[in-house]
VOLUMLUM-457767 format. One line per 8 residues: for each residue x, y, z of N, C-alpha, C. Coordinates in steps of 0.1 Angstrom, whole numbers, plus 2048, in hexadecimal, padded with zeros to 3 digits. Layout:
BEGIN
X Y Z X Y Z X Y Z  ... .
END
This chain:
BEGIN
713 390 219 709 38E 20E 70E 396 202  70D 38F 1F6 711 395 1EA 706 39F 1E5  70A 3A8 1DC 700 3B1 1D7 6F5 3AA 1D0  6F9 39F 1C8 6EF 397 1C1 6E5 391 1CA  6EA 38A 1D5 6E1 384 1DF 6D8 38E 1E5  6DE 39A 1E9 6D7 3A5 1F0 6CB 3A9 1E7  6CE 3AC 1DA 6C3 3B1 1D1 6B8 3A7 1CF  6BC 39A 1CE 6B2 38F 1CC 6A9 38F 1D8 .
6AF 390 1E4 6A8 38F 1F1 69E 39B 1F1  6A4 3A7 1EE 69B 3B3 1EE 690 3B2 1E4  693 3AD 1D8 688 3AB 1CE 67D 3A2 1D3  681 397 1D9 677 38E 1DF 66E 395 1E9  674 39D 1F1 66D 3A4 1FB 663 3AE 1F5  667 3B5 1EA 65F 3BE 1E4 653 3B7 1DD  656 3AC 1D7 64B 3A4 1D1 641 3A0 1DB  646 39B 1E6 63C 396 1F1 634 3A2 1F6 .
63A 3AE 1F8 632 3B9 1FC 628 3BD 1F2  62C 3BD 1E5 623 3C1 1DA 617 3B7 1D9  61A 3AA 1DB 60F 3A0 1DA 605 3A2 1E6  60B 3A5 1F2 603 3A7 1FE 5FA 3B3 1FC  5FF 3BE 1F6 5F7 3CA 1F4 5EC 3C8 1EA  5EF 3BF 1E0 5E5 3BD 1D6 5D8 3B6 1DB  5DA 3AD 1E5 5CE 3A6 1EA 5CB 3AB 1F8  5D2 3B5 1FD 5CE 3BB 209 5CF 3B1 215 .
5DA 3AA 216 5DB 39F 220 5DA 3A5 22E  5D2 39E 236 5D3 3A0 244 5D6 393 24B  5CD 38E 253 5D0 381 25A 5C9 376 252  5CE 36A 255 5C7 35E 24F 5B9 35D 255  5B0 357 24D 5A3 354 252 5A1 345 250  5A7 33D 259 5AA 32F 256 59F 325 25B  594 32B 261 58A 322 267 57D 329 268  573 322 26D 566 328 26F 566 335 277 .
561 340 271 560 34D 277 56E 353 27B  579 34E 275 586 355 276 58F 350 280  59A 357 283 5A5 353 28B 5A0 34E 299  597 355 29F 592 352 2AD 584 34D 2AD  57F 349 2A1 571 343 29F 567 34D 2A5  569 35A 2A4 560 364 2AA 55B 36E 2A0  55F 36D 293 55B 376 289 562 384 289  56D 385 290 574 391 292 581 392 289 .
582 39D 281 58D 39F 279 597 3A8 280  5A3 3A4 281 5AD 3AC 28A 5B0 3BA 285  5B1 3BB 278 5B4 3C9 272 5AC 3CA 265  5A7 3D6 263 5A0 3D9 257 5A0 3E9 255  5A3 3ED 249 5A3 3FB 245 598 3FD 23B  58E 405 240 583 408 238 587 411 22C  580 40F 221 583 418 215 57F 427 219  585 430 212 582 43E 215 573 441 211 .
56F 43A 207 561 43B 203 55C 42E 1FE  550 429 204 54B 41C 200 546 41D 1F1  549 413 1E9 545 414 1DB 536 411 1DA  52F 415 1CF 521 413 1CE 51E 404 1CB  528 3FD 1C5 527 3EF 1C1 534 3E8 1C3  534 3DC 1C8 541 3D5 1CA 545 3CE 1BD  552 3D0 1BA 557 3CA 1AD 55B 3BC 1AF  557 3B3 1A6 55B 3A5 1A7 569 3A3 1A1 .
572 39E 1A9 580 39C 1A4 581 38F 19D  57B 384 1A3 579 377 19C 56D 370 1A2  568 366 19A 55D 35E 19F 55E 351 198  55D 346 1A0 55E 338 19B 553 330 1A0  54F 326 197 545 31C 19B 54B 312 1A4  545 30F 1AF 54C 306 1B9 542 2FB 1BE  535 2FC 1BC 52C 2F2 1C1 524 2F7 1CD  51B 2EF 1D1 512 2F4 1DC 517 2F2 1EA .
511 2F8 1F4 514 2F6 202 515 303 209  513 302 216 514 30E 21F 522 30F 226  52B 306 223 539 307 228 53F 314 224  546 31A 22D 54C 327 22A 55B 325 225  55F 32E 21D 56D 32E 219 576 331 224  583 32C 224 58D 330 22D 599 334 226  5A1 33D 22C 5AD 343 224 5B9 342 22D  5C4 33D 227 5D1 33D 22D 5DB 341 222 .
5E2 34D 225 5EB 352 21C 5E4 356 20F  5E9 351 204 5E3 354 1F7 5D9 349 1F2  5D5 341 1FB 5CD 336 1F7 5BF 336 1FE  5B5 332 1F6 5A7 331 1FB 5A3 323 1FA  59D 31D 205 599 310 205 58A 30F 207  584 305 201 575 304 201 571 2F5 201  566 2F2 208 560 2E5 207 552 2E6 202  54F 2DF 1F8 542 2E1 1F1 53D 2D3 1EB .
531 2D4 1E5 52C 2C8 1DE 52A 2CA 1D0  52E 2C1 1C7 52B 2C1 1B9 525 2B3 1B6  518 2B4 1B2 510 2A7 1AF 510 29F 1BC  515 292 1BB 514 28A 1C7 522 288 1CD  52B 292 1CC 538 291 1D2 53A 29E 1DA  542 29C 1E5 547 2A8 1EC 555 2AB 1E7  558 2B8 1E6 564 2BD 1E0 56C 2C6 1E9  578 2C3 1EB 581 2CC 1F2 58A 2D3 1E7 .
58B 2E0 1E8 592 2E7 1DD 59A 2F3 1E3  5A4 2F7 1DB 5AD 302 1DF 5AE 30B 1D3  5AD 318 1D5 5AE 322 1CB 5B8 32D 1CE  5BE 333 1C4 5C7 33E 1C6 5BE 34A 1C9  5C2 351 1D4 5BA 35C 1D9 5BA 367 1CF  5C5 36A 1C9 5C6 375 1C0 5BE 374 1B3  5BE 367 1AE 5B9 365 1A0 5AC 35C 1A0  5AA 355 1AA 59F 34B 1AA 5A2 33E 1A3 .
5AE 33D 19E 5B2 330 197 5B2 325 1A1  5AC 319 19C 5AC 30D 1A5 5BA 307 1A5  5BF 305 1B1 5CD 2FF 1B3 5CD 2F0 1B5  5C2 2EB 1BC 5C1 2DD 1BD 5B2 2DA 1C1  5AE 2CD 1BF 5A1 2C9 1C1 5A1 2BA 1C5  599 2B6 1CF 597 2A8 1D2 588 2A6 1D4  583 29A 1D0 575 297 1D2 573 289 1D6  568 286 1DD 565 278 1E1 556 277 1E0 .
551 26B 1DD 542 269 1DC 53B 26A 1EA  530 272 1EA 529 274 1F6 51A 275 1F3  514 269 1F0 505 26A 1EF 4FF 26E 1FC  4F4 276 1FB 4EE 27B 207 4E0 27F 204  4D6 27B 20D 4C8 27F 20C 4C5 289 217  4C0 294 212 4BD 29F 21C 4B0 29C 223  4AF 2A0 230 4A2 2A0 237 499 2A9 230  48C 2A5 22E 483 2AD 226 481 2BB 22B .
483 2BD 239 481 2CA 23E 48D 2D4 23B  498 2CE 235 4A3 2D6 233 4A8 2D6 224  49F 2D1 21B 4A2 2D0 20D 4A7 2DD 207  4A1 2E8 20B 4A5 2F5 205 4B3 2F9 208  4BA 2F3 212 4C7 2F6 215 4D1 2EE 20D  4CD 2E4 206 4D6 2DC 1FD 4DD 2D2 205  4E5 2CA 1FE 4EC 2BE 204 4FA 2C2 20A  4FC 2CF 20C 508 2D2 213 515 2D2 20A .
521 2D2 210 523 2D1 21F 520 2DF 226  51E 2DE 233 51B 2EA 23B 527 2EE 244  52F 2E4 247 53A 2E6 250 546 2EE 249  54C 2F8 250 557 2FF 24A 564 2F9 24D  56D 2F7 244 57A 2F1 246 583 2F9 250  58E 2F3 254 598 2F9 25C 5A5 2F6 256  5AE 300 255 5BC 2FE 251 5C5 300 25C  5CE 2F7 25F 5D8 2F8 269 5E5 2F0 266 .
5F0 2F6 267 5FD 2EF 265 5FE 2E8 257  5F9 2F0 24D 5F9 2EB 23F 5F1 2DF 23D  5E6 2DE 246 5DC 2D3 244 5CE 2D9 243  5C6 2D4 239 5B9 2D8 238 5B0 2CD 23D  5A6 2D1 245 59D 2C7 24B 58F 2CA 247  587 2C1 242 579 2C3 23E 570 2B8 245  564 2BC 247 55A 2B3 24D 54D 2B4 244  54A 2A9 23E 53F 2A9 234 532 2A8 23A .
527 2AA 232 51A 2AB 238 515 29D 23E  51B 292 239 518 285 23F 522 281 249  52B 28A 24D 534 287 258 542 281 254  546 282 247 553 27D 243 55D 288 246  567 284 24E 572 28D 252 57F 28A 24A  584 295 244 590 293 23B 59B 29D 23F  5A7 298 23D 5B3 2A1 23F 5BB 2A1 232  5BE 2AD 22D 5C6 2AE 220 5D3 2B6 223 .
5DD 2B3 21B 5E8 2BC 21A 5E3 2C9 213  5E4 2D4 21A 5DF 2E1 215 5E6 2E6 209  5F2 2E2 207 5FA 2E7 1FC 5F7 2E0 1EF  5F5 2D2 1F0 5F3 2CA 1E4 5E6 2C4 1E2  5DD 2C3 1ED 5D1 2BD 1EC 5D1 2AE 1EE  5DD 2A8 1F1 5DE 29A 1F4 5D7 296 201  5CF 28C 200 5C8 287 20B 5D1 280 215  5D1 285 222 5DA 27F 22C 5D3 275 234 .
5C6 278 238 5BE 26D 23F 5B0 271 23E  5A7 267 240 599 269 23F 592 260 249  587 265 250 580 25D 259 571 25E 257  56A 252 257 55B 253 257 557 24A 263  54A 24C 268 547 247 275 53B 23E 276  538 237 26B 52C 22E 26A 52E 222 274  53A 21E 277 53C 213 280 53C 217 28E  53C 224 291 53C 228 29F 530 22F 2A3 .
528 234 29A 51C 23B 29D 510 235 295  504 235 29B 4F8 230 294 4F5 239 288  4F7 246 289 4F6 24F 27E 502 258 27D  506 25C 272 513 263 271 511 272 26F  504 277 270 502 286 26F 4F5 289 276  4F3 295 27B 4E6 299 281 4DB 299 276  4CF 29C 27B 4C3 29B 273 4C4 2A3 266  4CA 2AF 267 4CA 2B8 25B 4D8 2B9 255 .
4E1 2AF 258 4EE 2AF 253 4F9 2B5 25C  505 2B1 25B 510 2B6 263 512 2C5 260  513 2CD 26A 516 2DB 268 521 2E1 271  525 2DA 27C 52F 2DF 284 53C 2DF 27D  544 2EA 280 551 2EC 279 55C 2E8 282  565 2DE 27E 570 2D9 287 579 2E5 28B  580 2E2 296 58A 2EB 29B 597 2E3 29E  5A3 2EA 29C 5B0 2E5 29F 5B5 2EC 2AB .
5BA 2E4 2B5 5C0 2EA 2C1 5CA 2E1 2C7  5D7 2E7 2C7 5E2 2E0 2CE 5E4 2D2 2C8  5E4 2D1 2BB 5E7 2C5 2B4 5DB 2BB 2B3  5CF 2C0 2B7 5C3 2B7 2B7 5B9 2BD 2AD  5B4 2B4 2A4 5A8 2B8 29C 59C 2B3 2A3  593 2BD 2A7 587 2B9 2AF 57B 2BC 2A7  572 2B1 2A7 566 2B2 2A0 55B 2AA 2A7  54F 2AF 2A6 544 2A7 2AD 53E 29E 2A2 .
541 291 2A2 53D 288 298 531 280 29C  52B 27A 292 51F 272 295 512 27A 293  507 275 298 4FA 27C 296 4F2 27C 2A3  4E5 27E 2A1 4DB 280 2AC 4DC 273 2B6  4DE 276 2C2 4DF 26C 2CD 4EA 261 2CB  4F3 264 2C2 4FD 25A 2BF 509 261 2B9  510 269 2C1 51C 270 2BC 526 272 2C7  531 278 2C4 53C 27A 2CD 544 286 2C9 .
547 28F 2D2 551 29A 2D1 55E 293 2D1  566 294 2C6 571 28B 2C5 57E 293 2C1  589 28F 2C7 596 295 2C3 59E 28B 2BC  5A4 28F 2B1 5AC 287 2A9 5BA 28D 2A8  5C4 285 2A7 5D2 28B 2A5 5D1 292 297  5D4 29F 297 5D2 2A7 28B 5DB 2A2 27F  5E6 29C 282 5EF 298 278 5EC 28A 273  5E8 281 27C 5E6 273 277 5D7 26E 277 .
5CE 276 27E 5C1 272 27E 5BE 267 289  5C8 264 291 5C5 25A 29C 5BD 260 2A7  5B4 257 2AD 5AB 25C 2B7 5B4 25F 2C4  5B1 26B 2CA 5B7 26F 2D6 5AE 26F 2E2  5A2 274 2E0 597 272 2EB 58A 274 2E4  57F 270 2EC 572 271 2E7 568 273 2F3  55F 27C 2F2 555 27E 2FC 547 27B 2F5  540 271 2FA 534 26C 2F3 528 26F 2FB .
528 27A 303 51D 27E 30B 511 283 304  512 287 2F7 507 28D 2F0 50A 28D 2E1  500 28D 2D9 502 28E 2CA 505 29D 2C6  509 29F 2BA 50D 2AC 2B6 501 2B5 2B3  503 2C2 2B6 4F9 2CC 2B1 4FE 2D1 2A4  4FA 2DD 2A0 4FE 2E3 293 508 2EF 296  50B 2F1 2A2 514 2FC 2A6 522 2F8 2A5  52B 301 2A4 53A 2FF 2A3 540 302 2B0 .
54A 2FB 2B5 550 2FD 2C2 55A 309 2C1  55D 30E 2CD 568 317 2CF 571 312 2DA  57D 318 2DC 585 314 2E7 585 320 2F1  586 31D 2FE 586 327 308 58D 322 314  593 32A 31C 59A 326 329 592 32B 335  58D 322 33D 586 325 349 58D 31D 354  58F 324 360 595 31D 36B 5A2 317 368  5AA 31D 35F 5B7 318 35B 5B7 30B 353 .
5AB 308 34D 5AA 2FC 345 5A5 300 337  5AC 2FC 32D 5A8 2FE 31F 59D 2F5 31B  592 2FB 316 586 2F3 313 580 2F5 305  57A 2EA 301 571 2EB 2F5 563 2EE 2F9  55E 2F9 2F4 550 2FD 2F8 547 2FD 2EC  53B 2F7 2ED 533 2F6 2E2 525 2F2 2E6  51B 2F4 2DC 50E 2EF 2DE 50D 2E1 2D7  509 2D8 2DF 507 2CA 2DA 4F8 2C9 2D7 .
4F4 2BD 2D6 4E6 2BA 2D2 4DC 2BF 2DD  4E0 2BE 2EA 4D7 2C1 2F5 4DE 2CA 300  4EA 2CE 2FE 4F1 2D5 309 4FA 2E0 303  4FF 2E8 30D 50B 2F0 30B 515 2EA 314  521 2E6 30E 52B 2DF 316 538 2E5 315  540 2E2 31F 54E 2E5 320 556 2D9 322  55F 2D5 319 567 2C9 319 576 2CC 319  57D 2C5 322 58C 2C8 323 593 2C4 316 .
59A 2CE 310 5A0 2CB 303 5AB 2C0 304  5B1 2BF 310 5BC 2B6 311 5B8 2A7 311  5AC 2A4 317 5A9 296 319 59A 293 316  592 29D 312 584 29A 30F 57B 299 31B  57F 29C 327 577 29B 333 56C 2A6 332  560 2A2 335 555 2AB 336 557 2B3 343  557 2C0 342 559 2C8 34E 54C 2CE 353  544 2D2 34A 537 2D8 34E 52D 2D7 342 .
520 2D8 345 516 2D8 33B 50A 2DF 340  502 2E5 336 4F6 2EB 339 4EB 2E6 330  4E0 2E0 335 4D6 2DC 32C 4D1 2E7 323  4D0 2E4 316 4CC 2EF 30C 4C6 2E8 300  4B9 2E8 2FF 4B2 2E2 2F3 4AA 2EC 2EC  4AA 2EB 2DF 4A2 2F4 2D7 498 2EC 2CF  48D 2F2 2CA 483 2EB 2C2 489 2E5 2B6  485 2D8 2B3 48A 2D0 2A8 499 2CE 2A9 .
49F 2CE 2B5 4AD 2CB 2B7 4B6 2D3 2AE  4B5 2E0 2B0 4BD 2E9 2A7 4C6 2F2 2AF  4D0 2EC 2B6 4DA 2F4 2BD 4E5 2F8 2B3  4E5 305 2AF 4ED 309 2A3 4F7 314 2A6  4F5 31C 2B0 4FD 329 2B2 50A 326 2B8  515 32B 2B1 522 32A 2B7 524 334 2C3  528 32F 2CF 529 338 2DA 534 342 2D8  533 34E 2DF 53E 358 2DF 542 35B 2ED .
54E 360 2EE 553 365 2FB 554 374 2FC  551 379 307 554 387 30B 55B 386 318  568 388 317 571 386 322 56F 378 328  56B 376 334 568 369 339 55A 365 339  552 36C 332 543 369 331 540 362 324  539 357 325 535 34F 319 527 353 315  525 355 308 517 35A 304 513 350 2F9  506 34C 2FA 500 342 2F1 4F1 345 2EF .
4EB 33F 2E5 4DD 341 2E3 4D8 335 2DB  4CB 335 2D9 4C4 32B 2D1 4B6 32F 2CE  4B0 327 2C5 4A2 32A 2C0 499 32B 2CC  493 337 2CE 489 33A 2D8 48F 339 2E6  49C 33A 2E8 4A2 338 2F5 4A7 346 2FA  4A6 351 2F3 4AC 35D 2F7 4BB 35C 2F6  4C2 366 2FB 4D1 366 2FB 4D6 366 30A  4E0 35D 30C 4E4 35A 31A 4F3 35C 31C .
4F7 362 327 505 363 32B 507 35C 338  512 354 338 516 34D 344 525 34E 347  528 34B 353 536 34A 357 539 33B 35B  545 337 358 549 329 35B 552 32A 367  54F 324 372 557 325 37E 55B 317 383  567 317 389 56C 30B 38F 56E 30E 39E  567 307 3A6 568 308 3B5 56D 2FB 3BA  57A 2FB 3BE 580 2EF 3C2 581 2E6 3B6 .
57C 2DA 3B7 57C 2D0 3AC 570 2D0 3A4  566 2D9 3A8 559 2D9 3A1 558 2E5 398  552 2E2 38C 54F 2EC 382 541 2F0 383  53E 2FD 382 531 303 383 52F 30D 378  522 30F 375 51F 31A 36B 515 324 373  517 331 36F 510 33B 376 50A 345 36C  4FD 346 36B 4F7 34F 361 4FA 35E 365  4FF 365 35B 501 374 35D 4F5 37C 359 .
4EF 379 34E 4E3 37F 349 4DC 376 33F  4CF 379 33D 4C7 373 333 4BE 37D 32D  4BF 37F 31F 4B7 388 318 4AD 380 310  4A0 37F 314 497 377 30D 491 37E 300  495 38A 2FD 48F 392 2F2 496 38F 2E5  4A2 38A 2E5 4A9 387 2D9 4AE 379 2D9  4AB 371 2CF 4AF 363 2CE 4B5 361 2C1  4C0 35A 2C1 4C7 356 2B4 4C4 348 2B0 .
4C2 346 2A3 4BE 339 29E 4CA 332 297  4CD 338 28B 4D9 332 284 4E5 33B 284  4E3 348 287 4EE 352 286 4F5 353 293  503 353 292 50B 355 29E 50F 363 2A0  50F 368 2AC 512 376 2AF 520 37A 2AF  523 387 2AF 531 38C 2B0 531 396 2BC  53D 398 2C2 53F 3A1 2CC 549 3AC 2C7  545 3B9 2C9 54E 3C4 2C6 54E 3CE 2D2 .
559 3CF 2D8 55A 3D7 2E5 551 3D1 2EF  548 3D8 2F5 53F 3D4 2FF 531 3D0 2FA  530 3CE 2EC 523 3CC 2E6 523 3BF 2DF  517 3B9 2DF 514 3AC 2D8 50B 3AF 2CD  50E 3AB 2C1 506 3AD 2B5 502 3A0 2AF  4F5 39F 2AB 4F1 392 2A6 4E4 394 29D  4DF 389 299 4D2 388 292 4C9 37F 299  4BE 385 29F 4B3 37E 2A5 4AA 378 29B .
4A4 36C 29D 49B 367 294 48D 36D 295  48B 376 29F 47E 37C 2A1 47C 387 296  470 38A 293 46C 393 289 472 390 27B  473 383 279 478 37D 26C 486 382 26A  48E 383 274 49C 387 273 49E 396 277  4A4 398 283 4A5 3A5 289 4B3 3A7 28F  4BB 3B0 289 4C8 3B3 28E 4C6 3BA 29C  4D0 3B7 2A5 4CF 3BD 2B2 4DD 3C0 2B8 .
4DD 3C8 2C2 4E9 3CB 2CA 4E6 3CA 2D9  4EE 3C3 2E0 4EC 3C2 2EE 4F9 3C7 2F5  4F7 3CD 301 502 3D0 30A 507 3C2 310  512 3BE 30C 517 3B0 30F 51A 3AF 31E  51B 3BA 325 51E 3BA 333 511 3B7 33B  506 3BC 336 4F9 3BB 33E 4EE 3B3 337  4F0 3B1 32A 4E5 3AB 322 4DA 3B4 31D  4DB 3C1 320 4D1 3CA 31D 4D0 3CC 30D .
4C4 3CC 308 4C3 3CF 2FA 4C4 3DD 2F7  4CE 3E1 2EE 4D0 3EF 2EB 4C9 3F3 2DE  4C8 3EB 2D5 4BF 3EE 2C9 4BC 3E1 2C1  4B1 3E1 2BA 4AE 3D7 2B1 4AA 3DD 2A4  4AC 3D6 299 4A8 3DB 28C 499 3D8 28A  493 3DD 27F 485 3DB 27D 480 3CD 27A  489 3C5 275 486 3B7 272 486 3B4 263  482 3A7 260 482 3A3 252 490 3A4 24B .
49A 3A1 253 4A8 3A2 24E 4AC 395 247  4A5 38A 24A 4A8 37D 244 4A8 372 24E  4AB 366 249 4AB 35A 252 4B9 359 259  4C3 35E 252 4D1 35D 257 4D9 369 254  4E3 36B 25C 4ED 376 259 4FA 372 25F  505 371 256 512 36F 25B 519 37C 25D  520 37E 269 524 38B 26E 533 38B 270  539 396 26C 548 398 26E 549 3A6 274 .
552 3A7 27E 556 3B3 285 563 3B7 27F  564 3C3 27A 571 3C9 275 573 3D7 27A  57A 3D8 285 57C 3E5 28C 56E 3EA 291  56A 3F6 28D 55D 3FB 291 552 3F8 287  555 3EF 27E 54B 3EB 274 546 3DD 276  539 3DB 271 533 3CE 270 530 3CB 261  534 3BF 25D 530 3BA 250 525 3AF 253  519 3B1 24E 50E 3A9 250 509 3A3 243 .
50B 396 241 508 38F 234 4FB 387 237  4F0 38B 231 4E3 383 232 4E3 378 228  4D9 36F 22B 4D8 363 221 4D2 368 214  4CD 374 213 4C8 37A 207 4D2 381 1FE  4DF 37E 202 4EB 384 1FA 4EC 393 1FC  4E7 398 207 4E9 3A6 20A 4F4 3A8 214  4FE 3B0 211 509 3B3 21A 507 3C1 21F  505 3C2 22C 503 3CF 233 510 3D3 239 .
515 3DF 237 521 3E4 23E 51B 3EF 248  51D 3ED 255 517 3F5 25F 522 3F9 26A  51F 403 271 527 407 27D 523 3FE 289  52D 3F9 290 52A 3F1 29C 527 3F9 2A8  51D 401 2A8 519 40B 2B2 50E 406 2BB  50D 40B 2C7 502 407 2D1 4F5 40E 2D0  4F4 418 2C7 4E8 421 2C6 4DE 41C 2BC  4E3 417 2B1 4DA 413 2A6 4E2 40B 29B .
4DA 405 293 4E1 3FE 287 4E3 409 27D  4EF 40D 27C 4F3 418 272 4FA 411 266  4F1 40F 25C 4F6 409 24F 4FD 413 247  50A 411 243 511 41A 23B 50F 417 22C  50E 40A 229 50D 406 21B 506 3F8 21B  4FF 3F5 210 4F8 3E8 20E 4FB 3E4 200  500 3D7 1FF 504 3D2 1F2 4FD 3C5 1EF  4F9 3C2 1E3 4F5 3B5 1DE 502 3AE 1D9 .
505 3A3 1DF 512 39D 1DC 512 390 1D5  506 38B 1D2 504 37E 1CB 4F6 37D 1C5  4F4 374 1BC 4E8 372 1B5 4E0 366 1BB  4E5 360 1C5 4DF 354 1CC 4E1 355 1DB  4DB 34D 1E3 4DC 34F 1F2 4EA 34D 1F7  4ED 354 201 4FA 354 207 4F9 350 216  4FB 343 218 4FB 33D 226 509 33C 22B  513 33B 223 521 339 228 526 346 22E .
52F 345 237 535 351 23E 53F 358 234  53E 366 233 547 36D 22B 555 36E 231  55F 371 229 56D 372 22F 572 37F 229  576 388 233 57D 395 22F 58C 392 22D  591 396 222 59F 395 21F 5A5 3A2 21B  5AA 3AA 225 5AE 3B7 222 5A2 3C0 21E  5A4 3C5 212 599 3CE 20C 590 3C6 203  58F 3B9 205 587 3B0 1FC 57F 3A7 205 .
575 3A1 1FF 56C 398 206 569 38C 1FD  56A 380 203 566 373 1FC 558 370 200  550 36D 1F5 542 36A 1F7 53F 35D 1F0  539 353 1F8 535 347 1F2 525 347 1F2  520 346 1E6 511 345 1E5 50D 336 1E2  501 334 1DC 4FC 327 1DB 507 31D 1D4  50D 322 1CA 516 319 1C2 523 320 1BD  526 32D 1C0 532 333 1BC 539 339 1C7 .
546 33C 1C5 54F 343 1CE 554 34F 1C7  554 35B 1CD 558 367 1C7 560 36F 1D0  56A 377 1CB 572 381 1D2 56D 38E 1CD  569 397 1D6 564 3A4 1D3 56D 3AF 1D9  56E 3BA 1D2 576 3C5 1D8 56D 3CE 1DF  572 3D3 1EB 56A 3DD 1F3 56E 3EB 1F0  577 3ED 1E6 57B 3FA 1E2 577 3FD 1D4 .
END
């Protein structure tokens, strides 16, 4: 290696390190609730002292919707609505500069009971292998080149389903696993959990046993079989990722057909909840050729409605819909309630676990930073992070946090 080549290589390395330090890079947050779809940040260094107010680094107008931003490297991706079009867009993480944008017409009429939530989209995109996948509120599934924004393929399902979205609009967030893009398409009583070739969009398998709920799936391995686990319209199901075979299901219906909560795993225990259903933990067992489910515990005192819980150590943290929104902590091994907050916390809270800390973002744009302890809700700091409701999930990026409110996206500093 010549001295010139050596110093050019060293310079590139220094620039990369400097850029990483500027934005506090940790891991990518490329899908709904992060790398493992569980709201857990792998590494986070808390500031020596929490500031009295969070500084806005940049803020851009992006359109309406509850879809959460996702981050890969130095790029932020978002799916939103502007007038009667759905928009996929990409921004520079450091500056907020828009790098590309694509839009397509999507007229949509909201159910009168959900008008206050707007016309979406509600589904969070996923980025995998330099591909961005979006699922619109009316069920339009798109694949983009993540670098350029060029549309690679698009699917809509009016010819295969009587309706293309559930009663209150599509909300489930797609997942990519082993070269498959998996989404629950269609609507009430007429849908299918479907796997597409992630590169070409070609159909690989489809399970049409139930319509979609509003929950997003996770992957888990039980009995040596990799499975898609999710809440559908009327069930909790486990489906073989390889071929779409239904392995097991549990009847699970909520009032007004609102199965919303994303399941979480604690070791080999699956935890889920629903409106007025309490919180339930089960094991998935394979005995010979037969799959069975076994209830580990059921806590009727805390029920989750729209908010999905997080696991930290041996504790489950969530927001119960009781008392007009009540934070809680359960011993995830036994289901015992360890503490609950006073209530009136809000209709929804998006939660992130970062080491021994909890970040709790309510729909009223309040961000609570708390210790993830089993004795009480110990709030270290409370911030107002937007001027309009915050239903989208926040994203921690090093020492910064991305917040999507009713119509803007902002990057705020935690130091």
